[in-house]
C-alpha positions as CSV (number, residue, x, y, z in Angstrom):
1,M,-109.5,66.8,-33.9
2,P,-107.8,64.9,-31.0
3,P,-109.3,65.4,-27.5
4,S,-109.0,69.0,-26.4
5,L,-106.6,69.9,-23.5
6,G,-108.9,72.6,-22.4
7,R,-110.6,70.4,-19.8
8,L,-107.3,69.2,-18.5
9,L,-105.4,72.5,-18.2
10,P,-106.9,75.6,-16.6
11,A,-107.1,78.9,-18.5
12,L,-104.4,81.4,-18.6
13,P,-105.7,84.6,-16.9
14,P,-105.8,87.3,-18.0
15,L,-104.9,86.2,-21.6
16,E,-107.4,86.5,-24.4
17,L,-109.1,83.3,-25.8
18,R,-106.9,83.2,-28.9
19,L,-103.7,83.0,-26.8
20,Q,-105.2,80.4,-24.5
21,Q,-106.1,78.3,-27.5
22,R,-102.6,78.6,-28.8
23,Y,-101.2,77.6,-25.4
24,H,-103.3,74.4,-25.5
25,Q,-102.1,73.7,-29.0
26,L,-98.4,74.2,-28.0
27,V,-98.8,71.9,-25.0
28,Q,-100.2,69.3,-27.3
29,E,-97.3,69.7,-29.7
30,Q,-94.9,69.1,-26.8
31,L,-96.4,65.8,-25.9
32,H,-93.6,63.8,-27.6
33,L,-89.9,63.0,-27.2
34,S,-87.5,65.2,-29.2
35,Q,-84.4,64.4,-31.0
36,S,-81.2,66.5,-30.6
37,V,-81.2,67.2,-34.3
38,A,-84.9,68.1,-34.3
39,A,-85.7,69.6,-31.0
40,G,-88.4,72.0,-32.2
41,L,-92.2,71.5,-32.3
42,N,-93.9,68.6,-34.1
43,A,-97.1,69.6,-35.9
44,L,-99.9,67.1,-35.8
45,P,-101.2,65.8,-39.2
46,G,-103.9,68.1,-40.4
47,T,-103.0,71.1,-38.2
48,G,-101.1,72.9,-40.9
49,Q,-97.5,73.0,-42.1
50,S,-94.6,72.6,-39.7
51,F,-93.3,76.1,-40.7
52,A,-96.7,77.7,-39.8
53,S,-96.7,75.9,-36.5
54,T,-93.2,77.2,-35.7
55,Q,-94.1,80.7,-36.7
56,A,-97.2,80.6,-34.4
57,A,-95.1,79.4,-31.5
58,W,-92.5,82.1,-32.1
59,R,-95.2,84.8,-32.0
60,F,-96.7,83.3,-28.8
61,Y,-93.3,83.3,-27.0
62,Q,-92.5,86.8,-28.2
63,N,-95.9,88.2,-27.1
64,P,-95.4,90.5,-24.1
65,A,-98.8,89.6,-22.8
66,V,-97.6,86.0,-22.3
67,T,-95.8,86.3,-19.0
68,L,-94.1,83.7,-16.9
69,P,-96.6,84.1,-14.0
70,A,-99.5,83.6,-16.5
71,L,-97.9,80.4,-17.9
72,A,-97.2,79.1,-14.3
73,H,-100.9,79.5,-13.3
74,P,-102.1,76.2,-14.9
75,L,-99.2,74.4,-13.1
76,L,-100.2,75.8,-9.7
77,T,-103.8,75.0,-10.3
78,Q,-102.9,71.4,-11.2
79,A,-100.6,71.2,-8.2
80,R,-103.4,72.2,-5.8
81,A,-105.8,69.7,-7.3
82,A,-103.2,66.9,-7.4
83,L,-102.2,67.5,-3.8
84,A,-105.8,67.3,-2.6
85,Q,-106.5,64.2,-4.6
86,S,-103.4,62.3,-3.4
87,G,-104.5,62.4,0.2
88,S,-101.1,63.8,1.2
89,E,-100.5,65.1,4.7
90,Y,-97.6,67.3,3.5
91,G,-96.5,68.6,0.1
92,L,-92.8,67.8,-0.5
93,V,-91.0,70.4,-2.5
94,M,-87.7,69.3,-4.1
95,H,-85.3,72.1,-4.8
96,D,-82.3,72.0,-7.2
97,W,-80.3,73.9,-9.7
98,S,-79.2,72.7,-13.2
99,H,-77.0,74.3,-15.8
100,L,-78.4,74.3,-19.4
101,N,-75.4,74.1,-21.8
102,F,-75.7,76.4,-24.8
103,D,-72.0,76.8,-25.4
104,R,-72.4,76.6,-29.2
105,H,-75.5,78.7,-29.4
106,T,-73.8,82.0,-30.1
107,R,-77.1,83.8,-31.0
108,K,-78.1,83.5,-27.4
109,T,-76.4,86.8,-26.4
110,D,-77.7,86.7,-22.7
111,R,-75.9,83.4,-21.8
112,I,-73.8,83.2,-18.6
113,G,-70.9,81.0,-17.7
114,C,-71.0,77.8,-15.6
115,P,-68.3,77.8,-12.9
116,Q,-67.9,74.1,-13.0
117,D,-67.0,73.5,-16.6
118,H,-66.8,77.0,-18.0
119,K,-69.6,76.4,-20.5
120,Q,-72.0,79.1,-21.7
121,G,-75.7,78.8,-21.1
122,Y,-78.4,79.4,-18.5
123,E,-79.0,78.2,-14.9
124,L,-82.4,76.6,-14.3
125,Q,-83.7,76.8,-10.7
126,S,-86.7,74.6,-10.0
127,A,-89.0,73.5,-7.3
128,L,-90.9,70.3,-7.9
129,L,-94.0,69.3,-5.8
130,V,-94.0,65.6,-4.9
131,S,-96.6,63.6,-3.0
132,D,-95.6,62.5,0.5
133,R,-97.5,59.2,0.0
134,A,-95.8,57.5,-2.8
135,G,-93.3,60.1,-4.1
136,E,-95.0,60.8,-7.4
137,P,-94.1,64.0,-9.1
138,L,-97.2,66.3,-9.2
139,A,-96.0,69.6,-10.8
140,P,-93.2,72.1,-11.0
141,I,-94.4,75.0,-8.9
142,S,-91.6,77.4,-9.3
143,Q,-89.2,78.0,-12.2
144,N,-86.3,80.5,-12.5
145,L,-83.9,80.9,-15.3
146,R,-80.8,82.9,-14.7
147,C,-79.3,84.8,-17.6
148,A,-77.0,87.8,-18.1
149,Q,-79.8,90.3,-17.4
150,G,-80.7,88.6,-14.1
151,L,-83.4,86.2,-13.0
152,H,-86.5,85.4,-15.1
153,T,-89.0,83.9,-12.6
154,T,-92.5,82.7,-12.4
155,Q,-92.9,84.9,-9.3
156,A,-92.9,88.2,-11.1
157,T,-93.2,89.7,-14.6
158,E,-90.0,91.7,-14.3
159,V,-86.5,90.4,-14.4
160,G,-85.1,90.1,-10.9
161,P,-81.6,90.4,-9.6
162,A,-79.4,87.3,-9.5
163,R,-78.6,86.3,-5.9
164,P,-76.6,83.5,-4.2
165,H,-78.4,80.2,-4.3
166,L,-79.5,80.0,-0.7
167,D,-80.5,83.7,-0.5
168,E,-82.7,83.1,-3.6
169,L,-84.0,79.9,-2.1
170,A,-85.2,81.7,1.1
171,G,-87.2,84.1,-1.1
172,R,-88.6,81.2,-3.1
173,W,-89.8,79.4,0.0
174,E,-91.6,82.5,1.2
175,Y,-93.3,82.8,-2.1
176,L,-94.3,79.1,-2.2
177,E,-95.7,79.3,1.3
178,S,-97.8,82.3,0.3
179,L,-99.5,80.2,-2.5
180,D,-101.6,78.3,0.0
181,L,-101.5,75.0,-1.9
182,G,-103.7,73.3,0.7
183,R,-101.1,71.3,2.6
184,P,-98.1,72.2,4.8
185,L,-94.9,72.2,2.7
186,V,-91.7,70.5,3.5
187,H,-88.7,71.7,1.6
188,V,-86.1,69.1,0.6
189,V,-82.6,70.3,-0.4
190,D,-79.3,68.6,-1.2
191,R,-76.0,69.4,0.5
192,E,-75.8,72.9,-1.0
193,G,-78.5,73.9,1.6
194,D,-76.3,73.0,4.5
195,S,-75.7,76.5,6.0
196,V,-76.0,77.3,9.7
197,G,-77.0,80.9,8.9
198,H,-79.9,79.8,6.8
199,Y,-80.9,77.1,9.3
200,R,-81.4,80.0,11.8
201,Q,-83.4,82.0,9.2
202,W,-85.6,79.0,8.2
203,D,-86.1,77.3,11.5
204,N,-89.1,79.3,12.7
205,Q,-90.6,79.9,9.3
206,H,-90.4,76.8,7.2
207,R,-90.2,73.0,7.5
208,F,-87.2,71.5,5.8
209,V,-85.1,68.3,5.3
210,V,-81.5,69.2,4.2
211,R,-78.6,66.8,3.6
212,A,-75.7,67.9,5.7
213,K,-72.0,67.6,5.3
214,G,-70.2,65.6,7.9
215,G,-67.3,68.0,8.5
216,Q,-69.2,70.5,10.6
217,R,-69.1,70.6,14.4
218,V,-72.3,70.2,16.4
219,E,-73.2,69.7,20.1
220,G,-74.7,66.4,21.0
221,E,-75.1,65.0,24.5
222,G,-73.1,68.0,25.9
223,Q,-70.0,67.5,23.6
224,K,-68.9,69.4,20.6
225,V,-68.0,66.9,17.9
226,L,-68.0,66.4,14.2
227,L,-71.3,65.5,12.7
228,S,-69.7,62.5,11.0
229,L,-68.6,61.2,14.4
230,V,-72.1,61.6,15.8
231,A,-73.3,59.5,12.8
232,A,-70.6,56.9,13.4
233,Q,-71.6,56.6,17.1
234,L,-75.3,56.2,16.0
235,R,-74.6,53.5,13.4
236,P,-74.9,50.5,15.7
237,Q,-78.4,51.7,16.6
238,L,-79.6,52.0,13.0
239,V,-82.7,49.8,12.3
240,F,-83.9,48.3,9.1
241,C,-87.0,50.2,7.8
242,R,-87.6,49.2,4.1
243,D,-86.3,47.7,0.9
244,V,-85.4,50.3,-1.7
245,A,-84.0,50.3,-5.3
246,W,-80.5,51.6,-5.7
247,R,-79.2,52.1,-9.2
248,G,-81.4,49.4,-10.6
249,R,-80.7,46.9,-7.8
250,Q,-82.5,45.9,-4.6
251,A,-81.1,47.3,-1.4
252,R,-82.0,47.8,2.2
253,Q,-82.4,51.1,4.1
254,Y,-81.5,51.6,7.7
255,V,-82.4,54.6,9.8
256,G,-81.5,56.1,13.2
257,E,-82.1,59.5,14.8
258,T,-80.7,61.8,17.5
259,T,-80.8,65.5,18.3
260,V,-78.0,68.0,17.7
261,V,-77.5,71.7,18.5
262,L,-75.7,74.1,16.1
263,K,-74.0,77.0,17.9
264,R,-71.2,78.0,15.5
265,A,-71.1,81.3,13.8
266,A,-72.2,81.6,10.2
267,R,-69.6,82.5,7.5
268,P,-71.6,83.4,4.4
269,K,-69.9,83.6,1.0
270,R,-70.2,86.9,-0.8
271,R,-68.4,87.5,-4.1
272,G,-65.9,90.3,-3.7
273,H,-66.2,90.4,0.1
274,K,-64.1,88.8,2.8
275,R,-66.0,86.1,4.7
276,Q,-67.0,87.3,8.2
277,K,-68.3,85.4,11.2
278,I,-71.9,86.2,12.1
279,A,-73.0,84.8,15.5
280,G,-76.5,83.8,16.2
281,P,-78.7,81.8,18.6
282,P,-78.3,78.0,18.8
283,V,-80.5,75.9,16.5
284,T,-81.8,72.5,17.7
285,L,-82.4,70.1,14.8
286,R,-83.2,66.4,14.3
287,L,-80.3,64.4,12.9
288,V,-81.5,61.5,10.8
289,V,-78.8,59.1,9.7
290,S,-79.9,57.0,6.7
291,E,-77.8,54.2,5.2
292,V,-78.5,52.2,2.0
293,R,-76.9,48.8,2.2
294,S,-76.7,45.9,-0.2
295,A,-78.2,42.5,0.7
296,S,-74.7,41.4,2.0
297,G,-74.5,44.5,4.2
298,R,-72.1,46.6,2.1
299,L,-72.6,50.3,2.5
300,L,-73.8,51.9,-0.7
301,A,-74.8,55.4,0.5
302,Q,-75.1,57.4,3.7
303,W,-77.2,60.5,4.2
304,L,-76.9,62.8,7.2
305,L,-80.2,64.7,7.2
306,L,-80.9,67.8,9.4
307,S,-84.6,68.6,9.8
308,N,-87.0,70.7,11.9
309,V,-90.1,68.7,10.9
310,P,-92.1,67.9,14.1
311,A,-91.3,64.6,15.9
312,E,-94.7,63.2,14.9
313,V,-93.2,62.5,11.5
314,E,-90.9,59.5,12.2
315,A,-87.3,59.4,11.1
316,A,-87.9,56.6,8.6
317,R,-90.4,58.7,6.9
318,L,-88.0,61.7,6.6
319,A,-85.4,59.4,5.2
320,L,-87.9,58.2,2.5
321,W,-88.8,61.8,1.7
322,Y,-85.1,62.5,1.0
323,Y,-84.8,59.3,-1.0
324,W,-87.5,60.7,-3.3
325,R,-85.4,63.8,-4.0
326,W,-84.1,62.1,-7.1
327,R,-87.5,62.9,-8.7
328,I,-86.2,66.4,-9.5
329,E,-83.2,64.8,-11.1
330,S,-85.5,62.8,-13.3
331,F,-87.4,66.0,-14.1
332,F,-84.2,67.6,-15.3
333,K,-83.4,64.4,-17.3
334,L,-86.8,64.6,-19.0
335,L,-86.1,68.2,-20.0
336,K,-82.6,67.3,-21.3
337,G,-81.3,64.1,-23.0
338,A,-84.1,61.7,-22.0
339,G,-87.0,63.8,-23.3
340,Q,-87.3,67.3,-24.6
341,Q,-83.7,68.0,-25.6
342,V,-83.8,71.5,-24.0
343,E,-80.1,72.1,-24.7
344,H,-80.8,72.0,-28.4
345,W,-83.7,74.5,-28.4
346,Q,-83.3,77.4,-30.8
347,Q,-85.0,80.2,-28.8
348,E,-82.6,83.2,-28.9
349,S,-83.3,84.6,-25.4
350,G,-83.6,83.3,-21.9
351,L,-87.1,84.7,-21.6
352,A,-88.4,82.9,-24.6
353,L,-86.7,79.7,-23.5
354,A,-88.2,80.1,-20.0
355,K,-91.7,80.4,-21.5
356,R,-91.2,77.2,-23.5
357,L,-90.0,75.4,-20.4
358,L,-93.3,76.2,-18.7
359,V,-95.3,74.9,-21.7
360,V,-93.2,71.7,-21.7
361,S,-93.8,71.4,-17.9
362,A,-97.5,71.4,-18.5
363,A,-97.1,68.5,-21.0
364,L,-95.1,66.6,-18.4
365,V,-97.8,67.3,-15.7
366,L,-100.4,65.6,-18.0
367,V,-98.2,62.5,-18.3
368,W,-97.6,62.3,-14.6
369,Q,-101.3,62.7,-14.0
370,L,-102.0,59.7,-16.3
371,G,-99.3,57.7,-14.4
372,R,-101.0,58.3,-11.0
373,M,-104.5,57.3,-12.2
374,E,-105.6,54.0,-10.8
375,S,-108.7,53.2,-12.9
376,P,-108.7,50.1,-15.2
377,A,-109.1,52.4,-18.2
378,A,-106.0,54.4,-17.2
379,A,-103.9,51.2,-16.8
380,E,-105.1,50.0,-20.2
381,L,-104.2,53.3,-21.8
382,R,-100.7,53.2,-20.3
383,G,-100.3,49.7,-21.8
384,V,-101.5,51.0,-25.2
385,L,-99.1,54.0,-25.1
386,V,-96.1,51.8,-24.2
387,R,-97.0,49.5,-27.2
388,L,-97.3,52.6,-29.5
389,S,-93.9,53.9,-28.2
390,G,-92.1,50.7,-29.4
391,R,-90.0,50.8,-26.2
392,Q,-89.0,47.7,-24.2
393,M,-89.7,47.9,-20.5
394,K,-87.6,46.4,-17.7
395,R,-89.1,43.5,-15.9
396,G,-91.4,44.8,-13.2
397,C,-91.6,48.3,-14.7
398,P,-94.9,48.5,-16.8
399,W,-94.2,52.1,-18.0
400,T,-92.0,55.1,-17.9
401,A,-92.6,58.8,-18.5
402,P,-90.5,58.8,-21.8
403,A,-92.5,55.8,-23.0
404,L,-95.8,57.6,-22.3
405,L,-94.6,60.7,-24.0
406,E,-93.6,58.7,-27.1
407,G,-96.8,56.8,-27.2
408,V,-99.2,59.7,-26.6
409,W,-97.8,61.5,-29.6
410,V,-98.4,58.5,-31.8
411,L,-101.9,58.2,-30.5
412,L,-102.7,61.9,-31.1
413,A,-101.3,61.6,-34.6
414,M,-103.4,58.5,-35.3
415,L,-106.6,60.2,-34.1
416,E,-105.8,63.3,-36.2
417,L,-105.2,61.1,-39.2
418,L,-108.4,59.1,-38.8
419,E,-110.3,62.4,-38.9
420,H,-109.2,62.8,-42.5
421,H,-108.8,59.2,-43.8
422,D,-110.9,56.1,-43.7
423,L,-109.2,53.1,-42.1
424,D,-109.8,50.9,-45.1
425,R,-108.3,53.6,-47.3
426,L,-105.2,53.7,-45.0
427,R,-104.8,50.0,-45.3
428,A,-104.9,50.2,-49.1
429,L,-102.4,53.0,-49.1
430,A,-100.1,51.0,-46.9
431,Q,-100.0,48.3,-49.5
432,C,-98.1,50.8,-51.7
433,F,-95.2,50.5,-49.3
434,F,-95.4,46.9,-48.2
435,N,-96.3,45.4,-51.5
436,P,-95.4,47.9,-54.2
437,Q,-95.2,45.4,-57.1
438,G,-98.6,43.8,-56.5
439,T,-100.6,46.9,-55.7
440,K,-102.6,49.0,-58.2
441,S,-102.4,52.7,-58.0
442,P,-104.7,53.9,-55.2
């Protein structure tokens, strides 16, 4: 048998041993890249027929004892260990939402519509833990799946009510802070998190870095001006801090900082209710202006970041943390077209699909763990897996997560095959294919 995952992934309390063994087998069977026309499990050679493996997976996902909090437990354990080993001062938590399109999967009767493109499917709400040292993804530490019944979440066994994104996000932050992951958490959110009412709610409870919209009015240096104007006035003071990659090309990042005060009333959106103004105390935040420019000085991107992280963390570091927010986009990409083909999965309910998402997440955590290892053996193994994957790497990029996933499946299949066949015998059998005319019957 291939090396067991039991030493890599913690147990699933309070599940019985049989279900824990099935969990480890399922994680192993997800260590591969899927094709859109065959997005199900791949059974390793010698572990039984594919149909039997599929039936076992179906029974596992339908078992009421297998809950989302239980499946999230190994991910949280791995997150704590990885955060401690990385030497991080903070744990960065990237938050985002992604629509899973199942418009043609009519057997999924609990689908919901997507407001943007009117497609039927589910909404995935994720929180990805990232190292503050080099930006490596460590583990997804919270997963919600919104369906017609409500919210399937790793925080509870029951289906919760669906709430507006930022209201749900506030509850998610409280839950994550209660986990005691060993380091202070900094929550990183894109422009959807730009809400003065929620800034007031979060300011004294959580650390955050939120990308802001430029059209809001703030007070800076005693004047009430647009945030975009404050950024424009600060632009001549921006200083170069580092070289970065921007869409595959080298670019330069410039950063500047000032302080702004938000005094305006909040106007929360509530479906079916008229928007009302809700006054509140002023909120003083750090405004970090980050620009990515080409070598010739052309502006490629500008980020206006509002944060309450203490001043001991310099502005250039906050800008880098937000730059790493794309890690969660890469996570979604691995779940979708670049990896696991989640939008072609055949589970017929949101709950079963959410369970499989957590199993797949455990497989990705193992790949990320290998990517962070610095030993010579780990570097050699990554090279072997890339060769087994058959993928061509860009210059200066020794490996990618999809290449490791592709390669590790080939390696596991090879090890399993060698348990049942001698190497010389396999070479003789191969001659039946490569030299069918000159080979005797094996």
